[in-house]
C-alpha positions as CSV (number, residue, x, y, z in Angstrom):
1,M,8.8,67.6,28.6
2,D,9.4,64.0,27.4
3,Y,12.4,62.9,25.4
4,V,11.9,60.9,22.2
5,D,14.1,58.5,20.2
6,G,13.1,58.2,16.6
7,F,14.1,55.5,14.1
8,V,13.6,54.8,10.4
9,A,14.7,51.5,8.8
10,A,14.2,49.3,5.8
11,V,13.0,45.8,6.7
12,P,12.8,42.9,4.3
13,T,9.1,42.5,3.7
14,R,9.4,38.8,4.2
15,N,10.8,39.5,7.7
16,K,7.7,41.3,9.0
17,D,6.8,38.6,11.5
18,A,10.4,38.4,12.7
19,F,10.4,42.2,13.0
20,V,7.3,42.1,15.2
21,K,8.7,39.4,17.4
22,H,12.0,41.3,17.8
23,A,10.1,44.6,18.5
24,R,8.0,43.0,21.2
25,V,11.0,41.8,23.1
26,A,12.7,45.2,22.6
27,A,9.6,47.0,23.8
28,Q,9.4,45.0,26.9
29,V,13.1,45.6,27.7
30,L,12.8,49.3,26.9
31,K,9.7,49.7,29.2
32,E,11.4,47.9,32.0
33,A,14.3,50.3,31.5
34,G,12.1,53.4,31.9
35,A,10.5,54.1,28.5
36,T,6.8,55.2,28.8
37,R,5.8,54.3,25.2
38,V,7.2,52.3,22.3
39,V,5.6,52.6,18.9
40,E,6.5,50.5,15.8
41,C,4.9,51.4,12.5
42,W,5.0,49.4,9.3
43,G,5.0,51.5,6.1
44,D,1.7,51.6,4.2
45,D,1.9,54.8,2.2
46,V,5.6,55.8,2.0
47,P,6.3,57.3,-1.4
48,A,9.9,57.4,-2.8
49,G,10.9,61.0,-3.5
50,L,13.2,62.4,-6.1
51,H,15.5,64.3,-3.6
52,T,14.5,63.2,-0.1
53,S,12.1,60.6,1.3
54,F,12.1,57.8,3.9
55,P,12.8,55.1,1.3
56,L,15.8,57.1,-0.1
57,A,17.1,57.8,3.4
58,V,17.4,54.1,4.3
59,Q,18.2,52.9,0.7
60,C,14.9,50.8,0.7
61,Q,14.9,48.1,-1.9
62,D,11.9,46.8,-3.8
63,D,11.6,43.8,-1.5
64,E,11.7,45.9,1.7
65,T,9.3,48.0,3.7
66,V,10.1,51.2,5.6
67,V,9.4,51.2,9.3
68,F,9.0,54.3,11.5
69,S,9.4,53.9,15.2
70,W,9.7,56.0,18.3
71,I,10.3,55.6,22.0
72,V,9.1,58.1,24.6
73,W,11.1,58.6,27.7
74,P,10.5,60.9,30.7
75,S,13.8,62.6,30.2
76,R,17.1,62.3,28.4
77,A,18.8,61.1,31.6
78,V,16.3,58.2,31.8
79,R,16.8,57.5,28.1
80,D,20.6,57.4,28.4
81,A,20.4,55.0,31.4
82,G,17.6,53.0,29.7
83,M,19.5,52.5,26.4
84,D,22.5,51.4,28.3
85,K,20.4,48.8,30.1
86,M,18.9,47.7,26.8
87,M,22.3,47.2,25.2
88,N,23.4,45.0,28.0
89,D,20.2,43.0,28.4
90,P,20.7,39.4,27.4
91,R,17.3,39.4,25.7
92,M,18.7,41.8,23.1
93,D,21.8,39.6,22.4
94,P,22.0,39.2,18.6
95,A,22.8,35.5,19.0
96,S,19.4,34.8,20.5
97,N,17.4,37.8,19.1
98,P,18.9,38.9,15.8
99,M,17.8,42.1,14.2
100,P,15.7,41.2,11.2
101,F,17.0,44.1,9.1
102,D,20.3,45.9,8.2
103,G,21.1,48.1,11.1
104,K,23.7,50.0,9.1
105,R,20.8,51.5,7.1
106,C,18.8,52.5,10.2
107,I,18.5,56.2,10.9
108,F,18.0,57.2,14.5
109,G,18.3,60.2,16.9
110,G,17.2,61.6,20.1
111,F,14.8,64.6,20.3
112,Q,13.7,67.1,22.8
113,V,9.9,67.6,22.7
114,L,9.1,71.2,21.8
115,L,5.3,70.9,21.4
116,E,2.7,68.3,22.2
117,S,-1.0,68.9,21.6
């Protein structure tokens, strides 16, 4: 089964175009490093909850939008090697390709696929 990295972040709404530009570069790097699919989703119907929710989890402000993203890899081993390649790729250098959001409020994790239908 595949291995999936999942991400949730709050992006300043005004930075949507910059986010898309950054995501396109990252997707190219990730696919070159072995990812089979990279999906970036811009929040459209993401309600704030009282106890838990995507907006609460990333401390989303009124001028921000929640993004939900995932990367599919053939295995965790490919993912581990691929993420290392991405982190060392000059195209991902924050000086030339800065993240258009606060990375400290990004939630991420790796997941083993249990079911796919």
